[in-house]
DOBA-899111 format. One record per residue (C-alpha): residue number from 0; residue in three letters; y, z, x. Coordinates in pm, whole numbers, always signed. Each point is the difference from the previous one (the first is absolute). Layout:
N
<node pos="NUM" code="ALA" Y="Y" Z="Z" X="X"/>
...
This chain:
204
<node pos="0" code="MET" Y="-2857" Z="-378" X="-1030"/>
<node pos="1" code="THR" Y="+221" Z="+267" X="+159"/>
<node pos="2" code="ALA" Y="+290" Z="+120" X="-217"/>
<node pos="3" code="PRO" Y="+343" Z="-73" X="+150"/>
<node pos="4" code="THR" Y="+210" Z="+281" X="+143"/>
<node pos="5" code="LEU" Y="+322" Z="+8" X="-202"/>
<node pos="6" code="GLY" Y="+329" Z="+152" X="+109"/>
<node pos="7" code="ALA" Y="+337" Z="+40" X="-167"/>
<node pos="8" code="HIS" Y="+363" Z="-27" X="+111"/>
<node pos="9" code="THR" Y="+248" Z="+263" X="-122"/>
<node pos="10" code="PHE" Y="+259" Z="-276" X="-61"/>
<node pos="11" code="GLY" Y="-60" Z="+24" X="-376"/>
<node pos="12" code="PHE" Y="+99" Z="+370" X="+5"/>
<node pos="13" code="VAL" Y="+311" Z="-32" X="+215"/>
<node pos="14" code="TRP" Y="+267" Z="+61" X="-268"/>
<node pos="15" code="ASP" Y="-206" Z="+213" X="-238"/>
<node pos="16" code="SER" Y="-180" Z="+248" X="+220"/>
<node pos="17" code="ASN" Y="+10" Z="+170" X="+337"/>
<node pos="18" code="ALA" Y="-269" Z="-77" X="+258"/>
<node pos="19" code="GLU" Y="-194" Z="+319" X="-80"/>
<node pos="20" code="ARG" Y="-56" Z="-95" X="-364"/>
<node pos="21" code="ALA" Y="-72" Z="-361" X="+96"/>
<node pos="22" code="PHE" Y="-273" Z="+109" X="+242"/>
<node pos="23" code="ALA" Y="-155" Z="+223" X="-265"/>
<node pos="24" code="ALA" Y="+6" Z="-275" X="-266"/>
<node pos="25" code="ILE" Y="-153" Z="-257" X="+235"/>
<node pos="26" code="ALA" Y="-277" Z="+241" X="+100"/>
<node pos="27" code="GLU" Y="-71" Z="+86" X="-363"/>
<node pos="28" code="ALA" Y="-25" Z="-371" X="-85"/>
<node pos="29" code="GLY" Y="-285" Z="-34" X="+249"/>
<node pos="30" code="PHE" Y="+158" Z="-209" X="+273"/>
<node pos="31" code="GLN" Y="-132" Z="+47" X="+353"/>
<node pos="32" code="SER" Y="+314" Z="-48" X="+213"/>
<node pos="33" code="ILE" Y="+380" Z="+9" X="-20"/>
<node pos="34" code="GLN" Y="+300" Z="-183" X="+139"/>
<node pos="35" code="LEU" Y="+329" Z="+192" X="-25"/>
<node pos="36" code="MET" Y="+334" Z="-157" X="-89"/>
<node pos="37" code="ALA" Y="+254" Z="+187" X="+212"/>
<node pos="38" code="ALA" Y="+308" Z="-39" X="-215"/>
<node pos="39" code="PRO" Y="+233" Z="+264" X="-143"/>
<node pos="40" code="PRO" Y="-33" Z="+182" X="-235"/>
<node pos="41" code="HIS" Y="-378" Z="-49" X="+17"/>
<node pos="42" code="PHE" Y="-37" Z="+78" X="+372"/>
<node pos="43" code="ASP" Y="+296" Z="-8" X="+239"/>
<node pos="44" code="PRO" Y="-91" Z="-107" X="+356"/>
<node pos="45" code="TRP" Y="+338" Z="+124" X="+130"/>
<node pos="46" code="VAL" Y="-74" Z="+360" X="-98"/>
<node pos="47" code="GLU" Y="-202" Z="+205" X="+246"/>
<node pos="48" code="ASP" Y="-177" Z="+258" X="-218"/>
<node pos="49" code="ALA" Y="-303" Z="+147" X="+176"/>
<node pos="50" code="GLY" Y="-89" Z="+214" X="-303"/>
<node pos="51" code="ARG" Y="-11" Z="-298" X="-232"/>
<node pos="52" code="THR" Y="-201" Z="-219" X="+232"/>
<node pos="53" code="ARG" Y="-253" Z="+282" X="+43"/>
<node pos="54" code="ALA" Y="-24" Z="+32" X="-378"/>
<node pos="55" code="LEU" Y="-56" Z="-374" X="-38"/>
<node pos="56" code="ARG" Y="-267" Z="+5" X="+270"/>
<node pos="57" code="ARG" Y="-177" Z="+282" X="-187"/>
<node pos="58" code="ILE" Y="-5" Z="-207" X="-320"/>
<node pos="59" code="LEU" Y="-152" Z="-292" X="+188"/>
<node pos="60" code="GLU" Y="-258" Z="+215" X="+175"/>
<node pos="61" code="GLN" Y="-103" Z="+180" X="-319"/>
<node pos="62" code="SER" Y="-40" Z="-330" X="-185"/>
<node pos="63" code="THR" Y="-171" Z="-165" X="+304"/>
<node pos="64" code="LEU" Y="+243" Z="-292" X="-36"/>
<node pos="65" code="PRO" Y="+92" Z="-170" X="+327"/>
<node pos="66" code="LEU" Y="+367" Z="-93" X="+30"/>
<node pos="67" code="LEU" Y="-20" Z="-352" X="+142"/>
<node pos="68" code="ALA" Y="+367" Z="-75" X="+70"/>
<node pos="69" code="LEU" Y="+364" Z="+71" X="-82"/>
<node pos="70" code="ASP" Y="+229" Z="-271" X="-131"/>
<node pos="71" code="LEU" Y="+379" Z="-43" X="-20"/>
<node pos="72" code="ALA" Y="+176" Z="-172" X="-288"/>
<node pos="73" code="SER" Y="+69" Z="-352" X="+131"/>
<node pos="74" code="SER" Y="+319" Z="-17" X="-207"/>
<node pos="75" code="ASP" Y="+155" Z="+279" X="+213"/>
<node pos="76" code="ILE" Y="-52" Z="-142" X="+349"/>
<node pos="77" code="ASN" Y="+19" Z="-324" X="+196"/>
<node pos="78" code="LEU" Y="-137" Z="-50" X="+351"/>
<node pos="79" code="ALA" Y="+134" Z="-356" X="+7"/>
<node pos="80" code="SER" Y="+362" Z="+54" X="-90"/>
<node pos="81" code="ALA" Y="+276" Z="-180" X="+187"/>
<node pos="82" code="SER" Y="+178" Z="+338" X="+4"/>
<node pos="83" code="THR" Y="-103" Z="+224" X="+290"/>
<node pos="84" code="GLU" Y="+93" Z="+307" X="-203"/>
<node pos="85" code="VAL" Y="-235" Z="-97" X="-283"/>
<node pos="86" code="THR" Y="-284" Z="-70" X="+243"/>
<node pos="87" code="ALA" Y="+61" Z="+330" X="+185"/>
<node pos="88" code="PHE" Y="-19" Z="+186" X="-333"/>
<node pos="89" code="ALA" Y="-331" Z="-171" X="-80"/>
<node pos="90" code="VAL" Y="-149" Z="+83" X="+341"/>
<node pos="91" code="ASP" Y="+105" Z="+364" X="-41"/>
<node pos="92" code="ALA" Y="-155" Z="+6" X="-349"/>
<node pos="93" code="TYR" Y="-332" Z="-124" X="+135"/>
<node pos="94" code="LYS" Y="+7" Z="+252" X="+285"/>
<node pos="95" code="ARG" Y="+52" Z="+281" X="-251"/>
<node pos="96" code="LEU" Y="-283" Z="-144" X="-210"/>
<node pos="97" code="ILE" Y="-227" Z="+13" X="+306"/>
<node pos="98" code="LEU" Y="+80" Z="+369" X="+47"/>
<node pos="99" code="ARG" Y="-80" Z="+74" X="-365"/>
<node pos="100" code="ALA" Y="-327" Z="-196" X="+29"/>
<node pos="101" code="ALA" Y="-102" Z="+212" X="+298"/>
<node pos="102" code="GLU" Y="+86" Z="+320" X="-190"/>
<node pos="103" code="LEU" Y="-206" Z="-110" X="-302"/>
<node pos="104" code="GLY" Y="-295" Z="-123" X="+204"/>
<node pos="105" code="ALA" Y="+33" Z="-364" X="-103"/>
<node pos="106" code="PRO" Y="-134" Z="-243" X="+261"/>
<node pos="107" code="ALA" Y="+249" Z="-279" X="-72"/>
<node pos="108" code="ILE" Y="+330" Z="-111" X="-145"/>
<node pos="109" code="CYS" Y="+66" Z="-323" X="-184"/>
<node pos="110" code="ILE" Y="+274" Z="-218" X="+150"/>
<node pos="111" code="GLY" Y="+167" Z="-317" X="-125"/>
<node pos="112" code="SER" Y="+159" Z="-290" X="+184"/>
<node pos="113" code="GLY" Y="+353" Z="+49" X="-127"/>
<node pos="114" code="ARG" Y="+168" Z="-214" X="-262"/>
<node pos="115" code="ARG" Y="+126" Z="-353" X="+30"/>
<node pos="116" code="HIS" Y="+227" Z="-196" X="-233"/>
<node pos="117" code="ALA" Y="-188" Z="-270" X="-190"/>
<node pos="118" code="LEU" Y="+302" Z="-235" X="+17"/>
<node pos="119" code="LEU" Y="+54" Z="+48" X="+375"/>
<node pos="120" code="ALA" Y="-337" Z="-98" X="+145"/>
<node pos="121" code="SER" Y="+173" Z="-149" X="+305"/>
<node pos="122" code="ALA" Y="+95" Z="+355" X="+107"/>
<node pos="123" code="ASN" Y="-362" Z="+122" X="+19"/>
<node pos="124" code="ASP" Y="-38" Z="-66" X="+374"/>
<node pos="125" code="ARG" Y="+317" Z="+199" X="+71"/>
<node pos="126" code="LEU" Y="-118" Z="+285" X="-221"/>
<node pos="127" code="MET" Y="-329" Z="+10" X="+189"/>
<node pos="128" code="GLN" Y="+205" Z="+81" X="+311"/>
<node pos="129" code="THR" Y="+117" Z="+311" X="-185"/>
<node pos="130" code="PHE" Y="-338" Z="+85" X="-150"/>
<node pos="131" code="ARG" Y="-205" Z="-21" X="+320"/>
<node pos="132" code="PRO" Y="+172" Z="+281" X="+197"/>
<node pos="133" code="ALA" Y="+23" Z="+214" X="-313"/>
<node pos="134" code="PHE" Y="-374" Z="-34" X="-59"/>
<node pos="135" code="ALA" Y="-70" Z="+71" X="+367"/>
<node pos="136" code="ALA" Y="+201" Z="+325" X="-14"/>
<node pos="137" code="ILE" Y="-191" Z="+117" X="-307"/>
<node pos="138" code="HIS" Y="-332" Z="-100" X="+155"/>
<node pos="139" code="ALA" Y="+76" Z="+204" X="+313"/>
<node pos="140" code="CYS" Y="+91" Z="+306" X="-210"/>
<node pos="141" code="ALA" Y="-316" Z="-35" X="-208"/>
<node pos="142" code="ALA" Y="-220" Z="-29" X="+309"/>
<node pos="143" code="GLN" Y="+159" Z="+313" X="+147"/>
<node pos="144" code="CYS" Y="-78" Z="+192" X="-321"/>
<node pos="145" code="GLY" Y="-352" Z="-137" X="-42"/>
<node pos="146" code="ILE" Y="+89" Z="-193" X="-317"/>
<node pos="147" code="ARG" Y="-111" Z="-356" X="-70"/>
<node pos="148" code="LEU" Y="+226" Z="-271" X="-146"/>
<node pos="149" code="ALA" Y="-121" Z="-212" X="-292"/>
<node pos="150" code="LEU" Y="+212" Z="-311" X="-54"/>
<node pos="151" code="GLU" Y="+36" Z="-107" X="-364"/>
<node pos="152" code="ASN" Y="+74" Z="-347" X="-132"/>
<node pos="153" code="HIS" Y="+301" Z="-26" X="-231"/>
<node pos="154" code="PRO" Y="+138" Z="-312" X="-168"/>
<node pos="155" code="GLN" Y="+353" Z="+75" X="+124"/>
<node pos="156" code="GLY" Y="-109" Z="+98" X="+350"/>
<node pos="157" code="LEU" Y="+34" Z="-203" X="+318"/>
<node pos="158" code="LEU" Y="-379" Z="+10" X="+30"/>
<node pos="159" code="ALA" Y="-89" Z="-83" X="-358"/>
<node pos="160" code="SER" Y="-326" Z="-187" X="+58"/>
<node pos="161" code="ALA" Y="-330" Z="+87" X="+162"/>
<node pos="162" code="ALA" Y="+56" Z="-267" X="+266"/>
<node pos="163" code="GLN" Y="+344" Z="+136" X="+88"/>
<node pos="164" code="MET" Y="-128" Z="+356" X="+32"/>
<node pos="165" code="ARG" Y="-294" Z="-103" X="+214"/>
<node pos="166" code="SER" Y="+218" Z="-219" X="+223"/>
<node pos="167" code="PHE" Y="+250" Z="+282" X="+60"/>
<node pos="168" code="LEU" Y="-261" Z="+266" X="+72"/>
<node pos="169" code="GLU" Y="-194" Z="-224" X="+238"/>
<node pos="170" code="ALA" Y="+308" Z="-135" X="+180"/>
<node pos="171" code="ASP" Y="+144" Z="+347" X="+58"/>
<node pos="172" code="GLY" Y="-333" Z="+158" X="+95"/>
<node pos="173" code="TYR" Y="-30" Z="+251" X="-285"/>
<node pos="174" code="ASP" Y="-379" Z="+26" X="-2"/>
<node pos="175" code="ASP" Y="+23" Z="+356" X="-137"/>
<node pos="176" code="VAL" Y="+202" Z="-99" X="-309"/>
<node pos="177" code="THR" Y="-195" Z="-58" X="-320"/>
<node pos="178" code="VAL" Y="+113" Z="-179" X="-317"/>
<node pos="179" code="ILE" Y="+38" Z="+116" X="-357"/>
<node pos="180" code="TYR" Y="-49" Z="-327" X="-188"/>
<node pos="181" code="ASP" Y="+161" Z="+21" X="-345"/>
<node pos="182" code="VAL" Y="-165" Z="-272" X="-207"/>
<node pos="183" code="ALA" Y="+278" Z="+10" X="-262"/>
<node pos="184" code="ASN" Y="+257" Z="-64" X="+274"/>
<node pos="185" code="ALA" Y="-215" Z="-287" X="+129"/>
<node pos="186" code="PHE" Y="-5" Z="-146" X="-351"/>
<node pos="187" code="ALA" Y="+380" Z="+28" X="-14"/>
<node pos="188" code="ILE" Y="+36" Z="-249" X="+286"/>
<node pos="189" code="GLY" Y="-278" Z="-228" X="-126"/>
<node pos="190" code="GLU" Y="-252" Z="+109" X="+263"/>
<node pos="191" code="ASP" Y="-372" Z="-7" X="-76"/>
<node pos="192" code="ALA" Y="-93" Z="+365" X="+53"/>
<node pos="193" code="VAL" Y="-361" Z="-79" X="+91"/>
<node pos="194" code="GLU" Y="+117" Z="-236" X="+275"/>
<node pos="195" code="GLY" Y="+258" Z="+255" X="+110"/>
<node pos="196" code="LEU" Y="-267" Z="+267" X="+38"/>
<node pos="197" code="ARG" Y="-220" Z="-240" X="+195"/>
<node pos="198" code="HIS" Y="+292" Z="-88" X="+226"/>
<node pos="199" code="LEU" Y="+76" Z="+364" X="+80"/>
<node pos="200" code="GLY" Y="-363" Z="+99" X="+46"/>
<node pos="201" code="TRP" Y="-61" Z="+335" X="+169"/>
<node pos="202" code="ARG" Y="+364" Z="+107" X="-21"/>
<node pos="203" code="VAL" Y="-13" Z="+70" X="-375"/>
């Protein structure tokens, strides 16, 4: 039986360590890949620092650890807000994340489907009208920069289930968008993760 390839997310280091030390600790622990949480003070996607990104790339190259994707803190952004200013801020944040991913040599960024209010389910269709153009703008920027989008399920997101994610991606023609399927987030909405993975198939 082939041993699984295990990676680690720097989320657990975000308040206690900078990205450099997190990369080193993950490499030392024997993991084979990394996903970077782009959140200050750990790693600030708004700061263009060519020297730092070169240093981080050197750490990754020396440890032979591929950087799979960059991730924003979902608590800081909302692509499905009723406020145009909030949505514009989120789109700008993702565009800056795309630039940092290109600088660091990561092939993808993780993207969520915004946040909905659990007590206002009737507003979901209206919020999708906000989310769709925001996602399209980020997708266009990513394509221009050669970065792939990976849509993640989240219990508070508009696209919380595997079926919702698949339906959106197929309806809007995003054949180049993959899915990060968080099994804990699936459990949070009562979804059978095995069935969810089967439903998403090749996109995962």
